[in-house]
N, C-alpha and C positions, 0 to 999 in steps of 0.2 A: 327510414331511421335518420334522426338528426345526426350531424357529424360530431366527432370528438372535438374537444377543446383544442385550439391550435397549438397550445403549449405542449401537447403530447407529441407533436412532430419534432419538438426540440429535445426530446428525451432519448438519450443513448442507452447503451447496455454494456455488459462485460463479455467480451468474446470468449473468455476462459470457460464460461458455462456453456456456450454454444459448442466449443471444441470438445468439452467433456461429454456432451450429449452425443456428438458424432462418434467419439471413442467408445462410449457405452453401446452404441448401435453395432459397431464392429465386433465388440466382445460378445454381443448377443448372437452373432453369426459364427462364433467359435474362434475368433481371432484373439491373439494375445497382444495387449497394448501396454506399453510402459507410460505411465501418467506423469508428465512433467509440465502440465498445463495449469494446474490449480495451485494457488499460493496458500497452501494449508499444511502445517506441520503434520508429519506422519506419526508422531508420537501421541500416546494417550495423555489426557490431562493427569498431572501428578496426583497420586492417591490422596495426599493430605488435603488438596484443594477439593477434589471430588467428594471426599468424606465430609467436608464442611458444608457443602451444598446438600448432600443427602441428610445430614443431621438437621439442617434447617427445615427441610421438608418434613422430617419426622417430628419436629417441634411444632409443626403447623404454621410455619412462616410461608404461607402461600396466598397472602392477601395483598391488597394495594399498599404501596409505600408513597411517601411524598414524590412528586414528579421528578424532582432533581436528584433523588436517590436517598438512601438511608444515611443518617448523619455519620455513622461509624465508617462507612466506606468513603464518603467524601473527605472525612478527616484523614483516613489512611492514604488516599490519593494525594492530598495536599502535602502530607508528610513525605511521601515517596518522591514527589516532584522536587521538594526542598532538599531532601537527602541526596538524591542521585543527580539532579541537574541544577541545583542552586536557585530554583524558581520560587518566588515568594508569594504565590497565590494562597489566599485564605480558603479554608474549606467551603465557605459560603459561595466561592467563585467556581466551584466544581459542579458540573452537571453530568450525571450518569445516564447512559442510554443503552438500549438493547443492540449493542454493537457500536463500533467506531464510525461506521458509515453514516448513521443518522446525525452524528455531530457535524459532519461535513455538510449534510443536507440542511440542518438547522442554521449553521453559521452563514452559509451562502444565501439562504432564504431571508435571513435577518438583515443582511447587508447589501445585497445586490438587487437592482431593479432595472427597468428600462432606461437606457441612456448611460448606464454604468459599464465600465470595462473591468475585467479581472484577468490578471496575468497568471498563467499556470505552466508547469514544466511540460515539454514535449520532446521525447516521449514521456508519458506520465500516466498515472492511474486514470482510466477513461471517465470515471464518474466526475472528475473535476470539471471538464468541459461540458459534460452532460448537464450537471446541476447549474452551472453558470448560465447556460442557454435556457434551461427550464425556468430559472428565476427571472428571465427577461433581459439579462445582461449580455454583453459581448465577450466571448472567450478570446483571449489574446495569448497564443502559444509562444513560450520562450524556448527556443531550440536548445537541446543539450546534445553536444556533438562529441563523437568518439575522440577526435583529435584533441579535445580539451578534457579528456578523461570524464566526459559526461558532466562536467561542471558548467554552470551558466556563464556566458560572456557578460560581464557586468556592464561594459560599455553598451552592449546591445540592450540590456535591461533598461539602462537609463534612457535610451532613445525611445523605448516602447512606452514609457510613462507619459501620460497625457493628463490634462485636467479632469478627464473622465475616469481615470484609474481609481477604483475604489478598494481593490483587494489584490494582494499578491499571495499566491499559494506556494509554499515550500514543502518539500518531502525529502527528508534525510534521516537515515539511509533511504535510498531511493528505489522505488518500484517503477520501471523494470530493470534498471541498469545495475543496481547494487552500489552506486556511487554515494559518496558522503560529502557534504559541504564542509569546507575548511573554515577555520576561525576568521581568516581574512575575508572570505566571501560573505560570511554571515554578517560581519561587522559593516561591510559596505552596503549590503542589502538593507541593513537597519538604517544606515544614513539616508538611503534613498526613500525608505518608508517614512521616516521622521520628516524629512525635508519636503515631502509631498503630501503629508497627512493621509497616509494609506494604511488600511488595516492589513494584518498578516495572519494567514491561517497556516500554522506550522504542523504538518502531518508527521508525527514522530512515532508512528505505530511500530517501526522497526528499531527504535532507539537502543533496545537491549541486545539487538543482534548485530553487533559491530565487532569486527575482527582485528582491525588495526586502528590505533589512535583512540581518541575519546569522543563521545558524542558532544556535538556543539549545538546549543539551542539559542535561537535568536531572542528569546524572552529574557536572557541575561544581559542583553545589551542595554545601554542607557536609554531610558525613556520608552522601552519597547513593551514592558509588562502591561501597560495600559492600552496597547493597540494590538496585542498578539493573542490569538486563540491557539492553545496547544491541544492537539488531538492525539489521543492514544487509546489503548485498549488492551485486552487480555488475550486476544485470539492467537497472536503470533508468539509472544514470549512464553506464555503459559499453556500453549496447545489447547485453547479453549474456544475454537471457532464456533462450535455448535452451541455454546453456552450463551452467545450473543450478549457480550458485555464490553462496553466501551465508555469513554468519558472525554469531556472537554474541560479545560480550564479557561475561563473567559474573563475579559476585562469587566469591571463592575457594571458599566452601563448596559452590557449585553445579557446579564444574568437573568433578569426578569423577563425580557422579551423571548429569550430562548427557552426558558422554563415554560412559558405559555405555549410555545410550539410543541414541546414534549407533551404537555397536558392535552393539547388539541389533536395529537397524532397517536401516541401510544399509551397515554396516561402515566405509565411508569415502567420501570424495569423489574423483572421478577425478583422477589425478595431473596429466594434461596440462591439465585445466581449471584446476587450482590454479596451474600455471606461467603460464597466461594471466593469472590474477588478479594474480600478482606483477608482471607487465609493466604491467598496468593501473594499479596503485598507484604503482609506482616511476617509470614513464615518463610517465604521464598524457598520452596523445597529444593534439595540438591539436584533433583532431576532437571531443573531449569538450566543450570550450568552445564550439565552433561549434554543437554540438547544443543546448546550453543557450541560446545566442543565438537559434537558430531557434525553440525552444519559446517564448521570450519574445515574439518577433514574432507567432507563431501565436496565442498567448494574446490579445494585444491585438486582433488582427483578429477573432477569434471573439467576444470579449466585446462589441466595438463592433457587430458584425453582429447578435448576438442581441438587444442592447438596442434595435435599430431595428425589431424585430418587435413589433407591437402585441400586448400581452397577455403578453409575456415580459420578465422583468428578470433581470439577471445581474451579480453582484458580480465584481470583478476579483481572482482568486486570487493569493496571494503566492508559491506554489510548486507543485511536482508538475507534471502535465500534464493537469489536469482542470478543467472549469468545471462549475458546479452551478446552472444557471438555475432560477428560480422560474416555474412555468407555471400557477399556480392561476388567474390572471386570464384565461386562455384560455377557461375555461368549457367545456372539452371532455372533462371526466372527470378521474379521478384520475391519478396519475403513471404507473401501469402501463398504463392505457388509452392515454394520450398516447404513451408509448414504443412500444407495440405498433402503434398506427396510423401512427406515423412510419416504422416499418420496413416495414409492409405497403403503405402508401399513398404514401409519399414516398421510400422507398428509403434511409432514414437509420437506421442501427443505433446505438442508444444505450441507456442503462439507466435504469429508473425509480429515483428516489431511495430508494424503499422496498426496493430490492435491498440497501441498506446499513443497513436498520433502519427502524423505524416513524417516527422523527423525520425521515426523508428524504421523507416524503409532500409532494407539491406541487412536487417538483423532479425534474430529470433530471440524469444524469451523462453528459457528453460528454468523451471523450478527444481532445485536440488533438495526439496523437502520430500525425499524418498529414500529408500534403503540404498546403501552403498552397492549392494548386489544389483539392484535395478538400474542404478545410475551407470554402472559399468556396462550392463547389458545395453542400455540406451546408446551409449557412446559407440559400442561395438556395432550395433545395428546402423547407426548413422554412418560410420566409417564404411561399412560394406555397401550401404545404399549409395553413398557418394561415388564409390569406385564403380559400381554398376551403372549408375545413371550417367556418369560422365563418359563412360565407354560405349554407351548405346547410341547409335546414330539417331538423330532427330528425323522423324518421318515427315515427308513433304505433304 
């Protein structure tokens, strides 16, 4: 058999799905596992949104659409971005895709090639580095450190920029830390991008899940709309992960090339899914705000509970639905070891911080997109496991 293309060796994966598979295997053996590994809202899609999708199916809207999306949804997205973030993208600059991840895929494929460098947050969503490498570029990690509240060191960012830097990826609110960029940081990153003629991919999938302050988007900075791609979608805010519906707002020179990538890969996004998206943005059911309030309550409970466990410290995140506790003082091994033992010995599925990059060492990522009861059970199990593990002598 002839070998695979060499680029396949540069393609990474998401550890969350690997941990989920191991957790399911334990459950098949009769073990009870609290799932804190997957970044998926535990709520159902609000009924008015689901009803709009069902009604579209019943009307026979099950055929192809234009590759970039139905005009009504593109218009609703452009209006949403203008109303909520002050962004002046025209509807013709919006491209709809089956999920937000394809927008990341298309943007990086359209911009990055051999010899290019792309700066991305570390720890950060693992597909950033995976796709940069797959496209033939060089991934350049920008460390986010706990002592800086997981904000980027802007002097460090300046030093990283070279004539080869083609793209900077931002994510705020941030996965996995829950941190959010300040207005001052965004303004300075915009200066760096403008001064060095760098594109920006702003991943704003958690923009509506912010508990303190207001969301700041780099696209509002002077001269940035023409060099910024805003990535967003419906999975997190509207509990629509399985609907597969995302979008990107692109500078005009990228619209046609990216639309061609959509045509060549998926043709288009399901019509009835897009109709559900229109309902989500134009009606915004009250269940959405109730979800955000529930996440805020869960965050506070989890952070307080983790900080009561000796050897664990946890900052309170500003957004998303993740906590990123520091477990170095447990003295029980590296992050991967602690995460593995928590799953196998305590029945708590979470991720090692290193699943999101080398800078995540010493931390775990826990998703609090689960019921308050399960979150309290997870913290209790972690507390009991830590007490037992630290008191058990290490075998020689």
